[in-house]
C-alpha distance (Angstrom), angle and dihedral (degrees) to the residues before:
residue distance angle dihedral
M1 . . .
L2 3.65 . .
R3 3.82 92.0 .
L4 3.70 91.1 48.6
N5 3.87 93.0 53.1
A6 3.82 89.7 47.5
A7 3.79 90.9 50.3
L8 3.68 93.2 48.5
R9 3.84 92.1 49.3
L10 3.78 89.4 51.3
L11 3.76 91.3 47.9
S12 3.78 91.0 48.2
L13 3.83 91.5 47.8
T14 3.79 91.2 49.7
L15 3.81 92.2 47.5
A16 3.88 93.2 49.8
M17 3.82 89.1 49.9
I18 3.69 93.0 51.7
L19 3.92 93.3 46.2
S20 3.86 91.5 45.7
G21 3.85 89.4 54.9
W22 3.86 91.1 54.1
S23 3.77 90.5 55.6
L24 3.73 97.5 50.3
P25 3.81 114.5 108.5
A26 3.78 120.7 -112.6
A27 3.69 119.0 -88.3
A28 3.87 109.9 -81.2
E29 3.84 111.3 -115.8
V30 3.78 132.6 145.8
K31 3.78 117.7 -165.5
M32 3.81 123.6 -160.2
A33 3.87 114.8 -153.6
F34 3.81 123.3 -162.1
H35 3.78 114.7 -136.8
S36 3.76 137.1 -171.6
F37 3.82 131.7 -173.3
N38 3.72 118.3 -153.1
G39 3.79 94.1 -141.7
S40 3.72 128.7 -117.9
Y41 3.82 121.5 -146.5
F42 3.90 87.1 -171.0
F43 3.84 88.6 61.7
G44 3.83 94.8 35.2
R45 3.84 97.7 -115.8
Y46 3.79 122.9 123.4
P47 3.88 124.8 -148.1
H48 3.75 108.2 -72.0
T49 3.84 142.9 168.2
F50 3.86 130.9 -153.2
V51 3.74 142.4 157.0
R52 3.72 129.9 -114.5
L53 3.89 123.2 -155.0
T54 3.88 117.4 -157.8
G55 3.68 132.8 165.6
T56 3.82 143.6 55.0
M57 3.76 129.8 -54.3
K58 3.80 121.0 -136.4
D59 3.75 90.5 -101.2
G60 3.91 91.1 56.7
T61 3.76 96.1 -102.5
K62 3.81 110.5 146.0
V63 3.90 115.6 -130.2
D64 3.77 123.4 -157.8
E65 3.86 110.9 148.7
N66 3.74 138.4 125.6
Y67 3.83 136.5 -161.5
G68 3.79 135.0 -165.9
F69 3.85 127.6 172.5
T70 3.68 118.3 -127.4
A71 3.84 148.6 149.5
K72 3.78 113.6 -79.2
K73 3.89 88.2 -134.9
V74 3.67 124.7 20.4
S75 3.78 110.4 -134.5
T76 3.79 140.7 129.8
A77 3.79 86.3 -87.7
I78 3.71 85.8 82.9
L79 3.84 87.4 69.4
R80 3.85 92.5 58.1
G81 3.76 102.5 52.3
P82 3.85 142.8 -71.0
V83 3.78 118.5 -1.7
E84 3.80 132.0 -177.5
H85 3.75 112.0 -71.3
D86 3.74 139.9 -146.3
I87 3.80 142.9 -175.6
L88 3.81 110.0 -113.4
I89 3.86 118.4 -148.4
E90 3.75 110.7 -158.7
K91 3.81 122.7 -141.4
D92 3.69 118.7 -123.4
K93 3.96 93.2 -111.8
Y94 3.68 88.4 56.1
I95 3.83 94.9 46.6
R96 3.76 89.9 56.6
K97 3.77 89.8 63.1
T98 3.73 95.7 54.3
N99 3.82 133.4 90.7
V100 3.85 117.5 -105.9
H101 3.82 107.5 -150.3
F102 3.85 102.6 177.7
T103 3.72 140.7 -26.4
V104 3.83 130.2 -144.2
T105 3.76 133.6 -167.8
L106 3.85 116.7 -115.7
S107 3.86 130.0 -157.6
D108 3.73 117.8 -130.2
A109 3.80 88.4 -102.9
Q110 3.80 91.3 53.7
V111 3.82 89.9 51.3
A112 3.79 91.3 52.0
K113 3.87 87.9 50.3
V114 3.81 91.7 49.3
R115 3.75 89.6 51.9
A116 3.75 92.6 47.0
T117 3.72 92.1 49.2
M118 3.86 91.7 49.0
R119 3.85 87.7 51.6
S120 3.81 92.4 50.2
W121 3.74 93.4 52.0
R122 3.80 94.0 42.6
D123 3.88 94.0 46.3
A124 3.79 96.3 40.6
P125 3.89 106.6 126.3
G126 3.76 120.3 -120.8
K127 3.81 131.8 13.2
F128 3.89 112.3 -32.8
Y129 3.84 106.0 150.7
D130 3.87 102.1 105.5
L131 3.88 122.0 164.4
E132 3.66 91.5 -145.2
K133 3.80 105.5 36.2
R134 3.82 109.9 18.5
N135 3.79 118.5 19.8
C136 3.81 135.8 126.4
L137 3.82 92.6 -67.2
H138 3.93 91.1 56.5
F139 3.78 89.1 48.3
V140 3.76 95.4 49.9
G141 3.74 88.9 43.0
A142 3.75 90.6 55.7
M143 3.87 88.1 53.4
A144 3.80 90.0 48.4
Q145 3.83 91.1 53.3
I146 3.80 88.9 55.8
A147 3.89 87.2 59.5
G148 3.66 92.2 50.2
I149 3.88 96.3 -101.7
T150 3.82 120.3 149.2
V151 3.75 110.5 -121.2
D152 3.79 139.1 -176.3
Y153 3.91 133.3 158.0
P154 3.79 115.5 -129.2
K155 3.82 106.3 -156.1
K156 3.75 92.5 -129.1
M157 3.87 90.5 59.2
L158 3.79 99.7 45.2
R159 3.86 89.9 107.3
K160 3.73 99.3 33.7
P161 3.77 108.4 79.5
K162 3.85 95.4 174.2
K163 3.79 92.9 49.9
W164 3.86 90.8 44.2
L165 3.83 94.3 52.0
N166 3.89 90.8 46.9
Y167 3.77 88.0 52.6
I168 3.90 92.4 47.4
G169 3.92 87.0 49.1
E170 3.83 88.6 53.0
K171 3.75 93.2 46.2
N172 3.78 90.8 53.5
P173 3.83 104.4 46.8
H174 3.78 90.0 174.9
L175 3.72 89.1 72.9
G176 3.83 92.0 67.0
A177 3.79 88.1 -140.9
K178 3.87 115.9 174.8
K179 3.84 114.8 -142.3
V180 3.91 109.6 -102.8
K181 3.74 107.1 -137.5
C-alpha cells in the first residue's frame, strides 16, 4: 500500500508539472525589423525605410506596430528645405513588398524608448522633415541606436534607403545582415 501511495504521489506530481508547463505564457520577446522600399514612381511611392516591431512584452501584451518618418505632403517644397512631417504606419499588404535587412531583439525598456522617440519625432512642432538633415533614414537611425547599432549617414546615401541599410548591416557585422540586392 505504501508503494502504491508513493507511486500515486509521484504520478500526481509529474502530471501537475506537465499541466503547469502548458499554462505558462510564451517567452516574452519583441523583435524590431529594419525595412526598405525601393520606390516606384509608377505606383507613386518614393524610396523609404521604416521599422516594424512584433512580438510579446513581458506582461503578455502583444506588439505589432511599425513607424516611418515622412513628409506630410509630397511636393517640390521638399527640395527647398524643411516641410511638415508625419509618422507613416504601413499596411500589411505594403510591408510584404518591402526588403527586410536585419532584425534585432529589444527589451521592454527599449520598446518603450522606441515608442517615446517615435512620439517625439511625430509631435515635434513645426516643419522637421528635411531630405538632407532629417528624413526617414535619420528616423530609422535613431531607432537603430536605441538597439545599440552603430549608425552614420554618408551624404551619397541620404536618399537611398536600401543602400543605406545594406551599409549599416555591413558596418555592424554582429547583425548577420545579408545584402539586399
